[in-house]
BAZA-459643 format. One record per residue (C-alpha): residue in one letter; x, y, z. Coordinates in steps of 0.2 Angstrom, whole numbers, plus 5000, padded with zeros to 4 digits. Example, Ala and Ser with C-alpha at 12.3 -4.5 7.8 and 13.67 -1.06 7.14 Angstrom:
A506249785039;S506849955036;
***
This chain:
M500050005000;K500850164994;E500750325006;L501150505005;R501850585021;V501950765025;D503050815041;N503150985049;L502651085034;T502651275036;K502351405022;T502151585022;Y501651705008;G502451875010;D502051915028;K500551805029;L500751635038;L499751505028;F500151345038;D501251315052;D502051145056;I500751035049;S500850845047;F499750715039;L499750545030;V498850505014;H498350325012;T497750224997;N495850244995;D495850405006;R494550524999;I495050685007;G494050845006;L495151005009;I494151155016;G494551325022;V494151505019;N494851585003;G496651635007;T497051505020;G498251415008;K497251275001;T497951294983;S499651324990;L499551155000;L498951064984;N500451144974;I501651074987;I500950904987;A501050904968;E502850964970;I502551114959;D503051224975;T503951194991;G503651245009;D504851355019;Q505051205031;G504551025032;Q504650865021;L503650775008;K503950595007;H503250454996;P503950304986;H505050334971;D503650274959;Y502250374967;H501250464953;V500250614956;S498950684944;Y498350864947;L496850964941;S497251144945;Q496151284943;A497151364929;T497451254913;N499051264903;F498851184886;E499651234870;P498351314859;N498951214843;D498851044851;T497350934848;V496250874862;A497050704860;Q498750764862;A498250864878;I497250724886;F498550594883;S500050694888;G500950624902;E502550534907;S501850354910;V502250224898;L500350174896;L499850354891;S501350364878;V500750204870;I498950264869;R499550434862;E500650354849;Y499250234844;E497950384842;L499250484832;A499650334821;V497750304818;A497550484813;A498950484801;L498350324793;S496650394791;E497350544781;D498450434770;G498050254771;L499150214756;S500750274764;E501950134768;V502650244782;N500950264790;Q500550084788;K502150034797;R501850164811;Y500050094814;A500649914814;K502049954827;A500850064837;E499549914837;E500949794843;Q501349914857;M499549924863;N499449734863;A501149724873;A500549854886;D498849784887;A498249964884;W496549924876;S495549934892;A496350094897;D495950164880;T494150114882;N494150194900;A494750354892;K493450354879;T492050324893;I492750474902;L492850584887;S491050534882;K490350574900;L491250744900;G490450794883;I492150784874;T491550704857;D492950764845;I494750734851;T495450794834;K494950974838;K496251104843;I496351174861;G496351354854;E494551314847;L493751274863;S492851384876;G493551404893;G492251274900;Q492751154887;E494551174890;K494251144909;R493350984905;V494850924894;A495950964909;L494850854920;A494850714908;Q496750724907;A496850714926;L495650564927;I496450464913;Q498150464921;E497550334934;A498750404947;D499250344965;L498550514971;L497250614961;I497150804966;L495650904961;D495551084963;E493651134961;P493250994949;T491451034947;N491651204940;H490951214922;L490051044924;D488151024923;Y487250924937;Q487150764927;T489050764924;I489350804942;E488350654947;W489350544935;L490950614942;E490350574960;T490150394955;Y491750384946;L492750454960;M491950334973;Q492650184962;Y494450264959;K495850144964;G497050274971;A496950414984;I496050574981;I496250754988;L494950874982;V494451054985;T492651094981;H491251214986;D489951084981;R489451014998;Y488350874992;F489850814981;L490950834996;D489750735007;K489550594995;V491350564989;T492450595005;N492950495020;R494150615028;I494050805030;F495550925032;E495151095038;L496451235036;S496151375049;F497251505055;G498851415050;K498351245058;L497651085050;H496250995059;E495750825053;Y494050745054;R493650565050;G492150545039;N491150645026;Y490650825026;Q489050785037;T490150695050;Y491350845049;L489950965054;E489550865069;Q491250845075;K491751025071;A490251085082;V490850975097;R492651035095;D492151215094;E491051195110;Q492451115119;E493651255114;R492451385120;S492251295137;A494151285139;E494251475134;Y492951515147;K493851425161;R495451515156;K494651685157;Q493951645174;L495651585180;F496451745172;K495151855183;Q495751765198;E497551785194;L497251965190;A496452005206;W497951925215;I499252025206;R498252185209;A498152145228;G500052155229;V500352005240;Q501752045252;A503251925255;R503151845238;G504251685238;T504551555225;K502751505224;Q502251685221;K503551695207;A502851545198;R501151615200;K501651775192;E502351675177;R500751575176;F499851745175;E500951795160;D500551635151;L498751655154;K498851835146;E499751765131;N498551625128;L496951705133;H496251725115;Q496851555109;V495151505102;K494951585084;E493351585074;N492951655057;G491751785064;A489951825063;I488851755049;D487451885050;L487652025038;G485952105042;L486052235028;A484552345024;T483852355006;S482952494997;R481052484994;L480552374979;G478952394970;K477852244964;K478552234947;V480352204945;I480852144928;E479652084914;A480252004898;Q479151974883;N479351864868;L481251854869;T482251774855;Y484151754853;S485251654842;I487151644841;E488151564827;G486551484821;Q486151404838;R484451454846;L484551504864;L482951594867;D481351574856;D479851674861;F480351674879;S479351774892;I479551794911;L478951904925;I480051934940;T479151994955;N479852064972;N480451924984;E480751804969;R481951664971;L482351594954;G483751474951;I484351454933;T485251284929;G485451164915;K486651124901;N488151214898;G488051334883;A486151334883;G485951514886;K485851544905;S487151684906;T486451754890;L484751774898;L485451864913;N486451984901;I484852024891;L483852054907;V485152184914;G485352264897;N487152214893;L486452114878;A485152154865;P483952014860;D483551974842;S481752024846;G480652044861;V480752174875;V481352194893;Q480452314905;M481252364922;G480252424937;E480552604942;T481252564960;V482452424954;K484252434960;I485252284953;A486852214959;Y487552094946;Y488851964952;T489651914935;Q490851764932;Q492251884930;T492752004944;E492852184939;A494552264936;I495252314953;P496852414954;D498252304962;D498952454972;M497252494980;R496952434998;M495452325003;I494652455014;Q494852595000;Y494052484987;L492452464998;Q492452645003;E492152694985;V490452634988;A490052685006;S491052715022;Q489452675033;V488152535029;R486352545035;T485752385043;A484052305044;D483652375061;G484052555055;S485752575063;E487352605054;I489052505054;S490752545047;V491452465032;T492852385044;D491452295053;M490752235037;L492452165032;E492552065048;R490751995046;F491351935028;L492851845036;F494151965033;P495151995049;R495452165055;S497352145053;Q497052115034;H495952275030;G497452375025;T498152245013;L498452284995;I497352204983;R498752114973;K499152014989;L497451934990;S497151764983;G495951744968;G494551674980;E494851824992;K494651944977;R492951864972;R492351874990;L492852064991;F491952094975;L490352014981;L490452114997;K490652274987;L489052234978;L488052194994;I488552355003;S487852454989;Q486252394996;P485352334981;N483552264980;V483852144966;L485252024966;I485851934950;L487151804953;D488051714939;E488851554946;P489251624963;T489851464970;N491251434958;D492551534967;L491851554985;D492351454999;I491051355010;D491051485024;T490751625013;L489351535004;T488551495020;I488551685024;L487851725007;E486451585008;D485951655025;Y485951835018;L484851775003;N483651695014;E483351855024;F483551975009;N482052085006;G482152084987;A482251974971;V483651854968;L484051764951;A485551644951;V486351534938;S487151384946;H487451204945;D487751184964;R486351074970;Y486551124989;F486551314985;L484951294974;D484151184987;K484451305001;T484051474993;M482951444978;E481051414976;K480851404958;L481951334944;L482251374925;V483051224918;F483951254901;E483951094891;G484651164875;D483951224858;A482951354867;V481951224877;I481751294895;Q480751194908;T479951284924;H480051184940;Y479251244956;G480251174971;S481951124975;M483351054964;S483350894973;D481550874970;Y481850904951;L483250784950;S482250654959;K480750674946;E481950674932;S482750504937;T481050434939;H480550474921;E482250454913;Q482450334899;T484150244897;E485250344885;K486550274874;P488350344877;I488950464864;P490250384854;V491850484855;H492550534837;V494250454835;A495050454818;N495450284813;D495550164798;N493750124798;D493250304799;K493750394783;Q492750534777;S492150554760;P492950684749;E491450794753;G491650764772;E489850694773;E490050534783;T489350554801;E488950434815;K487250404807;T488050304793;K489150204804;K489050014799;K490349924809;L491449934824;T493150004824;Y494649894829;M494649964847;E492749934849;Q493049754842;K494349734856;E493149804869;W491749684863;Q492849534865;T492949564884;I491349664889;E490249514892;E491549434904;E491749604913;I489849614915;A489849444922;E491149484935;L490149644940;E488549544942;E489549414953;R490149564963;V488449634966;A487749464972;S489249444983;L489049614991;Q487149584994;E487549415002;E488849505013;M487549635018;N486349505023;H487549435036;Q488149605042;N486749665055;S487749735070;D489149835062;F488249995055;T489950065049;A490349915039;L488549905033;N488650085027;Q490250045017;L489549895009;Q488049995004;K489150124995;D490149984987;L488549904981;Q487850064974;A489550104965;T489649924957;E487849934951;E488150094943;S489750024934;L488649874929;D487349994921;I488750084911;K489349924905;L487649864900;E487350024890;R488950004881;W488549824877;E486849874870;Y487750004859;L489149894853;S487849754849;E486949854836;F488449834824;I488849654827;
***
């Protein structure tokens, strides 16, 4: 069993201490969720584990053949590389073999009469057989299909930002590393893909460390939680729900210990002030204890209040009304005769497929984009704050408090009183010592949090949020969610975060693509439950890979619809798929039998249930694949 060990790790960023003397072990099959407020050093810790960066002190130890695969928030592909070249880039022998095979197939497809291409293909096929790489190639195709990557001959420079992020995720998953590190893997994924990714990670053979704002995802995938807080790392065994329970107990114990220290401090203070005569050795020791108490009195640190309590300006009954909107881009219909009325106290969640027009609708409603036809009318009392996916340009040499004071120096609260911008910063998890910090010293997540706070202290009565959960930490999201639940105005939010939508929204617009938009009254979980009940089994999307059986006609008219036989790789897959299905069916039966005999150990029973669910989902995928392949046999 391979392990990664971190001993006495310390890291500073400028004059800020990120983590101080932290140590931990990562075992095979660990599913670790790393959480903490933006700016506490989560990404820095991931970079050190991936050996992209180093700590100021401490050691990182692992076996020589220990392989780490890292999905960072920033992609770094060559624009002229194809998707195949990007995905199969890596140092492992297996990936090199698959990459060479795919390139050989592509070359043979372009010029099948070339003797050089024929020899290259024959050699690549031989290497695939020698390395037993066919199953890995099939697994790669499944990953690509589930992530919506259907053409691996496309160049990276032709992809959107979301598509490029999914390519990076595919690259990380295909590596099949000893340790998989994922920094916000659910960004740019729709809810269906997120559900698939949950299942995939539950079956992953190596260890996983992930940072995510998606609490349902965190709860389902993880079995350990690491919390970075004020330079220390606190470990909790179990998933996110267990973490919340254990965290509440630990906080209560620390508060109790702090109260006892304060009481003792008062006693010692009274003794010191009394000026006891003839102090001897005992008295000297007591004075030293008093100094220790003073030094450690405020040992318990918390992230601060979660009640913003901001006032809002009056909002009339009519907020926004859109009538008969149509909009197309590059021949794709996004809106077709779409109408909607937004009223005060509206809680509208907007979700669905990527690229289906969700952000486009927001931009049309706020006037940033003109529809092809239709009208948008705004209520007279409307005051909008629009949280976009890109933070506004902020001067790097400006200080945090200056940035907010451009909007207001005092903020009116719901009870009619006023509080300072300094107090608002503290309520939004920025400690007082940080208020004079230059913007350039903030992390990306901290800048997003500061941008959101600036919008909120402008005291709008309509909030429009475009993917607010993508760059905010869980603590900040909790504050925002509580604020939205008390907010005396209308809220529209584009999001794929099921937890966020469940907690804050009462109605959903679900974009299905091609201008089809469903309206659902109720929570996101209710919607997904209804969808799964009515969902028909869908065939997997075949990933387009150039090969010798897939040559286009001179006019380029051949498509998947005219496919008549299996490719060579699909033939290889067909030869083993029935055996793999039988093995999975045996595994399901074995787990069910084991559960029947496991009545007393709830923990073991719970793990068996998870294993059974994951195995059944794998079996479903294999059966769908068998059905697709069988059509061409």
